[in-house]
MDAnalysis code that builds the backbone (N, CA, C; Angstrom):
import MDAnalysis as mda
import numpy as np

u = mda.Universe.empty(531, n_residues=177, atom_resindex=np.repeat(np.arange(177), 3), trajectory=True)
u.add_TopologyAttr("name", ["N", "CA", "C"] * 177)
u.add_TopologyAttr("resid", np.arange(1, 178))
u.add_TopologyAttr("resname", ["MET", "THR", "ALA", "LYS", "THR", "THR", "LYS", "PRO", "LYS", "GLY", "GLU", "LYS", "ILE", "LYS", "LYS", "GLN", "LYS", "ALA", "PRO", "LEU", "VAL", "ALA", "GLU", "SER", "VAL", "ALA", "HIS", "GLU", "VAL", "ALA", "GLU", "GLU", "MET", "ILE", "PRO", "ALA", "PRO", "VAL", "VAL", "GLU", "ALA", "GLY", "GLY", "VAL", "LYS", "GLU", "THR", "LYS", "SER", "ASP", "ARG", "TYR", "PHE", "GLU", "GLY", "ILE", "GLY", "ARG", "ARG", "LYS", "THR", "ALA", "HIS", "ALA", "ARG", "VAL", "ARG", "ILE", "TYR", "THR", "LYS", "GLY", "THR", "GLY", "ILE", "THR", "ILE", "ASN", "GLY", "LYS", "GLU", "CYS", "ALA", "SER", "TYR", "PHE", "PRO", "GLY", "GLU", "SER", "LEU", "GLN", "ARG", "ILE", "VAL", "ASN", "ALA", "PRO", "LEU", "VAL", "LYS", "MET", "LYS", "SER", "VAL", "GLU", "ARG", "MET", "ARG", "VAL", "SER", "ALA", "PHE", "VAL", "GLN", "GLY", "GLY", "GLY", "ILE", "HIS", "ALA", "GLN", "ALA", "GLU", "ALA", "ILE", "ARG", "HIS", "GLY", "ILE", "ALA", "ARG", "ALA", "LEU", "VAL", "ALA", "PHE", "ASN", "PRO", "ASP", "PHE", "ARG", "LYS", "ARG", "LEU", "LYS", "ARG", "ALA", "LEU", "TYR", "LEU", "LYS", "ARG", "ASP", "ALA", "ARG", "MET", "LYS", "GLU", "THR", "LYS", "LYS", "TYR", "GLY", "LEU", "LYS", "LYS", "ALA", "ARG", "LYS", "ALA", "PRO", "ARG", "TRP", "SER", "LYS", "ARG"])
u.atoms.positions = np.array([
    [238.189, 130.938, 78.021],
    [237.986, 131.507, 79.306],
    [236.955, 132.638, 79.187],
    [236.011, 132.695, 80.160],
    [234.963, 133.705, 80.113],
    [235.414, 134.951, 80.844],
    [234.892, 136.056, 80.409],
    [235.275, 137.324, 81.023],
    [234.483, 137.502, 82.330],
    [235.195, 137.897, 83.355],
    [234.578, 138.113, 84.666],
    [234.175, 139.567, 84.798],
    [232.950, 139.777, 85.299],
    [232.529, 141.160, 85.530],
    [232.787, 141.494, 86.987],
    [233.411, 142.605, 87.199],
    [233.695, 143.033, 88.566],
    [232.967, 144.338, 88.827],
    [232.565, 144.488, 90.064],
    [231.881, 145.734, 90.426],
    [232.858, 146.629, 91.167],
    [232.739, 147.919, 90.943],
    [233.615, 148.843, 91.672],
    [233.261, 148.817, 93.161],
    [234.252, 149.122, 93.983],
    [234.037, 149.112, 95.428],
    [233.023, 150.176, 95.819],
    [232.170, 149.850, 96.828],
    [231.190, 150.790, 97.343],
    [229.879, 150.808, 96.569],
    [229.801, 150.128, 95.452],
    [228.571, 150.110, 94.669],
    [227.834, 148.805, 94.913],
    [226.552, 148.893, 95.152],
    [225.760, 147.696, 95.395],
    [225.040, 147.297, 94.117],
    [224.918, 146.019, 93.946],
    [224.180, 145.519, 92.793],
    [222.696, 145.536, 93.143],
    [221.898, 146.170, 92.315],
    [220.467, 146.255, 92.559],
    [219.791, 145.007, 92.019],
    [218.988, 144.426, 92.893],
    [218.240, 143.246, 92.473],
    [216.853, 143.678, 92.059],
    [216.401, 143.152, 90.944],
    [215.045, 143.425, 90.502],
    [214.158, 142.305, 91.008],
    [213.091, 142.686, 91.705],
    [212.208, 141.645, 92.207],
    [211.010, 141.520, 91.274],
    [210.580, 140.306, 91.131],
    [209.435, 140.015, 90.273],
    [208.161, 140.449, 90.991],
    [207.151, 140.916, 90.246],
    [205.918, 141.316, 90.915],
    [205.258, 140.127, 91.588],
    [204.778, 140.373, 92.801],
    [204.139, 139.315, 93.566],
    [202.772, 139.000, 92.994],
    [202.361, 137.776, 93.159],
    [201.064, 137.343, 92.665],
    [199.953, 138.038, 93.444],
    [200.154, 138.223, 94.770],
    [199.129, 138.841, 95.616],
    [198.842, 140.275, 95.182],
    [199.902, 141.018, 94.754],
    [199.700, 142.388, 94.328],
    [198.846, 142.465, 93.073],
    [199.098, 141.577, 92.128],
    [198.323, 141.612, 90.895],
    [196.878, 141.192, 91.140],
    [196.661, 140.229, 92.054],
    [195.307, 139.801, 92.383],
    [194.573, 140.921, 93.105],
    [195.268, 141.610, 94.024],
    [194.648, 142.707, 94.759],
    [194.231, 143.817, 93.809],
    [195.028, 144.064, 92.775],
    [194.706, 145.094, 91.804],
    [193.442, 144.732, 91.029],
    [193.327, 143.456, 90.657],
    [192.142, 143.004, 89.931],
    [190.885, 143.094, 90.798],
    [191.006, 142.746, 92.084],
    [189.862, 142.798, 92.991],
    [189.427, 144.234, 93.217],
    [190.395, 145.165, 93.295],
    [190.068, 146.564, 93.524],
    [189.253, 147.138, 92.369],
    [189.477, 146.624, 91.137],
    [188.731, 147.111, 89.991],
    [187.270, 146.704, 90.063],
    [186.981, 145.540, 90.663],
    [185.613, 145.050, 90.716],
    [184.776, 145.785, 91.754],
    [185.374, 146.277, 92.839],
    [184.728, 147.046, 93.903],
    [183.387, 146.459, 94.334],
    [183.436, 145.674, 95.367],
    [182.239, 145.091, 95.945],
    [181.546, 146.173, 96.762],
    [180.201, 146.342, 96.633],
    [179.532, 147.403, 97.399],
    [179.631, 147.169, 98.890],
    [179.690, 148.269, 99.647],
    [179.828, 148.203, 101.106],
    [178.534, 147.676, 101.728],
    [178.632, 147.000, 102.882],
    [177.420, 146.488, 103.526],
    [176.525, 147.634, 104.008],
    [175.230, 147.388, 103.984],
    [174.257, 148.399, 104.391],
    [173.840, 148.119, 105.822],
    [173.870, 149.157, 106.655],
    [173.536, 149.029, 108.073],
    [172.398, 149.989, 108.375],
    [171.393, 149.522, 109.115],
    [170.285, 150.379, 109.537],
    [170.702, 151.150, 110.785],
    [170.614, 152.451, 110.756],
    [170.934, 153.269, 111.933],
    [169.956, 154.418, 111.992],
    [169.063, 154.368, 112.944],
    [168.107, 155.452, 113.116],
    [167.135, 155.590, 111.960],
    [166.803, 154.473, 111.300],
    [165.837, 154.508, 110.218],
    [166.432, 154.929, 108.887],
    [167.731, 155.241, 108.829],
    [168.373, 155.650, 107.591],
    [169.406, 154.602, 107.230],
    [169.393, 154.173, 105.985],
    [170.388, 153.199, 105.554],
    [171.715, 153.909, 105.395],
    [172.731, 153.370, 106.037],
    [174.038, 153.997, 105.942],
    [175.016, 153.011, 105.330],
    [175.806, 153.494, 104.400],
    [176.852, 152.687, 103.799],
    [178.183, 153.247, 104.246],
    [179.220, 152.506, 103.971],
    [180.532, 152.961, 104.405],
    [180.969, 154.213, 103.661],
    [180.376, 154.485, 102.500],
    [180.794, 155.642, 101.720],
    [180.082, 156.921, 102.139],
    [179.127, 156.845, 103.115],
    [178.472, 158.062, 103.597],
    [179.510, 159.011, 104.168],
    [179.366, 160.295, 103.865],
    [180.329, 161.282, 104.333],
    [179.966, 161.711, 105.743],
    [180.973, 161.766, 106.616],
    [180.723, 162.190, 107.992],
    [181.885, 163.014, 108.502],
    [181.607, 163.721, 109.592],
    [182.621, 164.517, 110.276],
    [182.652, 164.025, 111.710],
    [183.850, 163.841, 112.250],
    [183.991, 163.201, 113.550],
    [184.549, 164.173, 114.590],
    [184.091, 163.976, 115.822],
    [184.593, 164.754, 116.943],
    [184.629, 163.892, 118.192],
    [185.617, 164.111, 119.025],
    [185.753, 163.373, 120.282],
    [185.364, 164.315, 121.416],
    [184.450, 163.858, 122.268],
    [184.019, 164.662, 123.402],
    [184.383, 163.983, 124.707],
    [184.745, 164.774, 125.708],
    [185.125, 164.208, 127.007],
    [184.517, 165.025, 128.136],
    [184.208, 164.320, 129.232],
    [183.734, 164.964, 130.461],
    [183.965, 163.992, 131.587],
    [184.696, 164.391, 132.621],
    [185.090, 163.505, 133.719],
    [185.727, 162.246, 133.143],
    [185.120, 161.082, 133.348],
    [185.695, 159.854, 132.789],
    [184.887, 159.332, 131.616],
    [183.978, 160.123, 131.074],
    [183.166, 159.721, 129.921],
    [183.845, 160.180, 128.635],
    [183.865, 159.293, 127.641],
    [184.442, 159.592, 126.336],
    [183.404, 159.284, 125.278],
    [183.207, 160.194, 124.341],
    [182.220, 160.002, 123.279],
    [182.869, 160.232, 121.924],
    [182.673, 159.268, 121.016],
    [183.104, 159.424, 119.620],
    [181.849, 159.728, 118.824],
    [181.781, 160.926, 118.266],
    [180.571, 161.410, 117.605],
    [180.837, 161.589, 116.116],
    [179.894, 161.107, 115.304],
    [179.964, 161.305, 113.862],
    [178.710, 162.037, 113.414],
    [178.900, 163.056, 112.587],
    [177.785, 163.822, 112.036],
    [177.726, 163.522, 110.542],
    [176.572, 163.015, 110.107],
    [176.344, 162.708, 108.698],
    [175.512, 163.828, 108.083],
    [175.814, 164.174, 106.847],
    [175.093, 165.253, 106.180],
    [173.742, 164.788, 105.653],
    [173.517, 163.480, 105.559],
    [172.233, 162.946, 105.099],
    [171.457, 162.404, 106.283],
    [170.156, 162.661, 106.308],
    [169.292, 162.096, 107.339],
    [169.147, 163.004, 108.550],
    [168.305, 162.543, 109.490],
    [168.086, 163.284, 110.730],
    [168.045, 162.307, 111.890],
    [168.091, 162.822, 113.099],
    [167.989, 161.991, 114.292],
    [169.328, 161.784, 114.968],
    [169.256, 161.342, 116.218],
    [170.454, 161.092, 117.013],
    [170.393, 159.666, 117.537],
    [171.444, 158.883, 117.277],
    [171.552, 157.538, 117.839],
    [172.765, 157.489, 118.746],
    [172.573, 156.888, 119.916],
    [173.647, 156.776, 120.901],
    [173.800, 155.309, 121.254],
    [174.964, 154.755, 120.995],
    [175.247, 153.337, 121.227],
    [174.180, 152.442, 120.603],
    [173.714, 152.800, 119.412],
    [172.731, 152.000, 118.694],
    [171.287, 152.229, 119.107],
    [171.026, 153.093, 120.080],
    [169.666, 153.385, 120.529],
    [169.303, 154.819, 120.155],
    [168.010, 155.082, 120.084],
    [167.555, 156.453, 119.853],
    [167.885, 157.304, 121.082],
    [168.033, 158.595, 120.882],
    [168.384, 159.506, 121.976],
    [167.338, 159.484, 123.091],
    [166.060, 159.421, 122.716],
    [164.983, 159.440, 123.709],
    [164.991, 158.197, 124.588],
    [165.408, 157.059, 124.041],
    [165.441, 155.840, 124.855],
    [166.738, 155.739, 125.661],
    [167.830, 156.300, 125.164],
    [169.097, 156.250, 125.905],
    [169.095, 157.253, 127.050],
    [168.606, 158.464, 126.779],
    [168.462, 159.501, 127.803],
    [166.978, 159.763, 128.011],
    [166.333, 159.098, 128.980],
    [164.892, 159.274, 129.151],
    [164.503, 160.669, 129.647],
    [165.383, 161.345, 130.347],
    [165.072, 162.681, 130.860],
    [165.163, 163.735, 129.767],
    [164.227, 164.680, 129.801],
    [164.208, 165.729, 128.782],
    [165.403, 166.669, 128.917],
    [165.877, 166.888, 130.143],
    [167.003, 167.806, 130.343],
    [168.281, 167.253, 129.704],
    [168.484, 165.943, 129.783],
    [169.669, 165.341, 129.165],
    [169.571, 165.392, 127.643],
    [168.372, 165.200, 127.108],
    [168.178, 165.308, 125.663],
    [168.451, 166.726, 125.187],
    [168.064, 167.717, 126.009],
    [168.321, 169.111, 125.663],
    [169.821, 169.393, 125.649],
    [170.560, 168.786, 126.589],
    [172.018, 168.968, 126.631],
    [172.648, 168.434, 125.353],
    [172.215, 167.247, 124.930],
    [172.785, 166.618, 123.734],
    [172.449, 167.434, 122.483],
    [171.230, 167.940, 122.374],
    [170.781, 168.687, 121.187],
    [171.299, 170.115, 121.124],
    [171.826, 170.644, 122.209],
    [172.161, 172.065, 122.305],
    [173.029, 172.601, 121.160],
    [174.141, 171.950, 120.775],
    [174.951, 172.520, 119.679],
    [174.207, 172.540, 118.341],
    [173.400, 171.503, 118.085],
    [172.643, 171.465, 116.832],
    [171.568, 172.546, 116.807],
    [170.927, 172.780, 117.945],
    [169.917, 173.824, 118.034],
    [170.566, 175.193, 117.861],
    [171.734, 175.379, 118.466],
    [172.455, 176.651, 118.372],
    [172.810, 176.978, 116.918],
    [173.199, 175.951, 116.147],
    [173.592, 176.157, 114.759],
    [172.431, 175.974, 113.787],
    [171.215, 175.726, 114.300],
    [169.995, 175.550, 113.496],
    [170.169, 174.456, 112.446],
    [170.731, 173.330, 112.865],
    [170.960, 172.223, 111.927],
    [170.424, 170.902, 112.463],
    [169.369, 170.954, 113.279],
    [168.781, 169.740, 113.846],
    [168.171, 168.893, 112.740],
    [167.467, 169.527, 111.803],
    [166.771, 168.797, 110.746],
    [167.663, 168.506, 109.545],
    [168.893, 168.995, 109.545],
    [169.768, 168.808, 108.387],
    [170.820, 167.732, 108.582],
    [171.042, 167.284, 109.831],
    [172.136, 166.358, 110.094],
    [171.695, 165.183, 110.946],
    [172.372, 164.063, 110.733],
    [172.147, 162.865, 111.534],
    [173.382, 162.646, 112.382],
    [173.188, 162.312, 113.653],
    [174.291, 162.150, 114.594],
    [174.346, 160.701, 115.065],
    [175.543, 160.153, 115.064],
    [175.772, 158.816, 115.602],
    [176.873, 158.938, 116.646],
    [176.594, 158.485, 117.879],
    [177.565, 158.644, 118.968],
    [177.797, 157.319, 119.665],
    [179.039, 157.073, 120.028],
    [179.424, 155.911, 120.831],
    [180.077, 156.457, 122.085],
    [179.438, 156.213, 123.229],
    [179.894, 156.805, 124.484],
    [180.110, 155.705, 125.507],
    [181.123, 155.909, 126.354],
    [181.392, 154.950, 127.423],
    [182.011, 155.674, 128.603],
    [181.871, 155.069, 129.769],
    [182.455, 155.608, 130.992],
    [181.606, 156.701, 131.609],
    [181.906, 157.024, 132.864],
    [181.230, 158.104, 133.555],
    [179.784, 157.807, 133.864],
    [179.089, 158.807, 134.365],
    [177.670, 158.696, 134.652],
    [176.851, 159.179, 133.476],
    [175.536, 159.146, 133.640],
    [174.648, 159.490, 132.531],
    [174.741, 160.974, 132.176],
    [174.908, 161.843, 133.165],
    [175.021, 163.278, 132.905],
    [176.355, 163.596, 132.239],
    [177.419, 162.962, 132.695],
    [178.741, 163.172, 132.081],
    [178.744, 162.673, 130.645],
    [178.025, 161.582, 130.375],
    [177.938, 161.068, 129.013],
    [177.212, 162.059, 128.107],
    [176.140, 162.663, 128.617],
    [175.400, 163.648, 127.823],
    [176.290, 164.848, 127.494],
    [177.057, 165.312, 128.458],
    [177.932, 166.458, 128.213],
    [179.103, 166.088, 127.300],
    [179.580, 164.842, 127.385],
    [180.639, 164.388, 126.482],
    [180.122, 164.344, 125.045],
    [178.885, 163.906, 124.863],
    [178.299, 163.882, 123.520],
    [178.120, 165.299, 122.996],
    [177.682, 166.212, 123.853],
    [177.537, 167.617, 123.449],
    [178.886, 168.181, 122.994],
    [179.940, 167.883, 123.734],
    [181.287, 168.346, 123.390],
    [181.729, 167.759, 122.045],
    [181.442, 166.455, 121.837],
    [181.810, 165.804, 120.576],
    [181.037, 166.354, 119.389],
    [179.738, 166.630, 119.574],
    [178.927, 167.203, 118.493],
    [179.457, 168.582, 118.115],
    [179.812, 169.383, 119.114],
    [180.341, 170.723, 118.844],
    [181.653, 170.645, 118.065],
    [182.520, 169.719, 118.429],
    [183.792, 169.567, 117.713],
    [183.569, 169.076, 116.285],
    [182.611, 168.172, 116.104],
    [182.311, 167.676, 114.760],
    [181.708, 168.778, 113.894],
    [180.888, 169.646, 114.476],
    [180.316, 170.769, 113.729],
    [181.403, 171.736, 113.270],
    [182.413, 171.929, 114.099],
    [183.532, 172.798, 113.711],
    [184.328, 172.154, 112.579],
    [184.457, 170.824, 112.618],
    [185.137, 170.124, 111.520],
    [184.319, 170.249, 110.231],
    [183.001, 170.255, 110.363],
    [182.108, 170.400, 109.210],
    [182.205, 171.804, 108.616],
    [182.151, 172.822, 109.483],
    [182.211, 174.205, 109.023],
    [182.980, 175.039, 110.054],
    [184.195, 175.456, 109.753],
    [184.996, 176.234, 110.709],
    [184.361, 177.570, 111.121],
    [183.389, 178.061, 110.352],
    [182.723, 179.320, 110.714],
    [181.849, 179.158, 111.959],
    [181.471, 177.912, 112.301],
    [180.645, 177.660, 113.484],
    [181.430, 177.840, 114.783],
    [182.747, 177.852, 114.694],
    [183.592, 177.854, 115.888],
    [183.308, 179.024, 116.826],
    [183.163, 180.210, 116.279],
    [182.989, 181.405, 117.101],
    [181.718, 181.315, 117.953],
    [180.597, 180.922, 117.335],
    [179.323, 180.839, 118.066],
    [179.329, 179.708, 119.084],
    [179.923, 178.566, 118.725],
    [179.968, 177.431, 119.649],
    [180.900, 177.708, 120.823],
    [181.980, 178.416, 120.555],
    [182.921, 178.744, 121.619],
    [182.299, 179.749, 122.593],
    [181.537, 180.698, 122.072],
    [180.870, 181.679, 122.916],
    [179.833, 181.013, 123.814],
    [179.217, 179.931, 123.321],
    [178.224, 179.196, 124.110],
    [178.885, 178.181, 125.060],
    [180.219, 178.110, 125.055],
    [181.026, 177.218, 125.905],
    [180.813, 175.732, 125.607],
    [180.444, 175.401, 124.359],
    [180.267, 173.997, 123.983],
    [181.581, 173.361, 123.546],
    [182.567, 174.162, 123.211],
    [183.866, 173.619, 122.795],
    [184.829, 173.465, 123.962],
    [184.450, 173.968, 125.122],
    [185.313, 173.885, 126.289],
    [185.123, 172.550, 126.982],
    [186.203, 171.848, 127.253],
    [186.123, 170.576, 127.960],
    [186.017, 170.861, 129.440],
    [184.978, 170.329, 130.072],
    [184.789, 170.507, 131.507],
    [185.740, 169.542, 132.206],
    [186.826, 170.056, 132.744],
    [187.907, 169.216, 133.260],
    [187.725, 168.803, 134.715],
    [186.605, 169.179, 135.342],
    [186.417, 168.817, 136.746],
    [186.296, 167.307, 136.882],
    [187.150, 166.746, 137.719],
    [187.145, 165.311, 137.955],
    [187.234, 165.069, 139.455],
    [186.976, 163.833, 139.844],
    [187.080, 163.468, 141.250],
    [188.554, 163.518, 141.656],
    [188.804, 164.127, 142.800],
    [190.169, 164.248, 143.287],
    [190.651, 162.895, 143.807],
    [191.925, 162.584, 143.620],
    [192.455, 161.287, 144.044],
    [192.690, 161.250, 145.548],
    [192.607, 160.060, 146.094],
    [192.801, 159.834, 147.530],
    [194.275, 160.010, 147.879],
    [194.529, 160.646, 149.029],
    [195.911, 160.867, 149.488],
    [196.259, 159.880, 150.596],
    [197.549, 159.615, 150.688],
    [198.058, 158.702, 151.704],
    [197.808, 159.262, 153.107],
    [197.318, 158.430, 154.011],
    [197.073, 158.837, 155.392],
    [195.703, 159.452, 155.611],
    [194.949, 159.655, 154.534],
    [193.608, 160.216, 154.646],
    [192.580, 159.158, 154.241],
    [191.340, 159.358, 154.686],
    [190.280, 158.408, 154.347],
    [189.800, 158.596, 152.910],
    [189.702, 159.852, 152.480],
    [189.333, 160.176, 151.106],
    [190.352, 161.194, 150.603],
    [189.974, 162.001, 149.621],
    [190.916, 162.969, 149.068],
    [191.373, 163.980, 150.118],
    [190.436, 164.440, 150.973],
    [190.787, 165.438, 151.985],
    [190.300, 165.088, 153.381],
    [189.458, 164.072, 153.506],
    [188.882, 163.725, 154.808],
    [189.926, 163.034, 155.684],
    [190.187, 163.637, 156.826],
    [191.182, 163.092, 157.748],
    [190.521, 162.063, 158.665],
    [191.302, 161.108, 159.181],
    [190.712, 160.177, 160.136],
    [190.318, 160.904, 161.423],
    [189.414, 160.308, 162.179],
    [188.915, 160.937, 163.398],
    [190.058, 161.095, 164.393],
    [190.152, 162.299, 164.939],
    [191.230, 162.572, 165.880],
    [190.834, 162.122, 167.278],
    [191.732, 161.474, 167.956],
    [191.474, 161.118, 169.362],
    [192.683, 161.522, 170.183],
    [192.412, 161.996, 171.398],
    [193.485, 162.471, 172.249],
    [194.335, 161.304, 172.729],
    [193.708, 160.161, 173.089],
    [194.450, 158.978, 173.559],
    [194.150, 157.757, 172.737],
])
């Protein structure tokens, strides 16, 4: 007769699992490290390993995701150059304002993805995102950018329409009869 092993009450038997084949294959692939794809952006080759600082900018219904790279120069917005995306000089000045304030126009490359809102709101959203990314890059920039009001989100939005009115506040025409 064979001896039976019994476990004490309340104790669980631990099962050892064998290493999965996928884990060992993944480990081998990680050692080989395939180089990241190269993408042309603003005349500078960018790889996935390029270091960047990110900031989110908002204005009305426009949202901008801005990345600041320490290598290269220039501003690209939704894959286009800043001058072609914003043809007006005043809008280009709005976008460049935080970089000009911090004297880092020639030292950094900016990549922005913006959507929603109008063209002016998009420019201000990008300015807000660039300012936030600069603060992420160097926290000492915060004081100067905040004083210039580039870190403040302009929260003015269109007021919603109310029940019984034609627009947000416009009442229907009154008639006596």
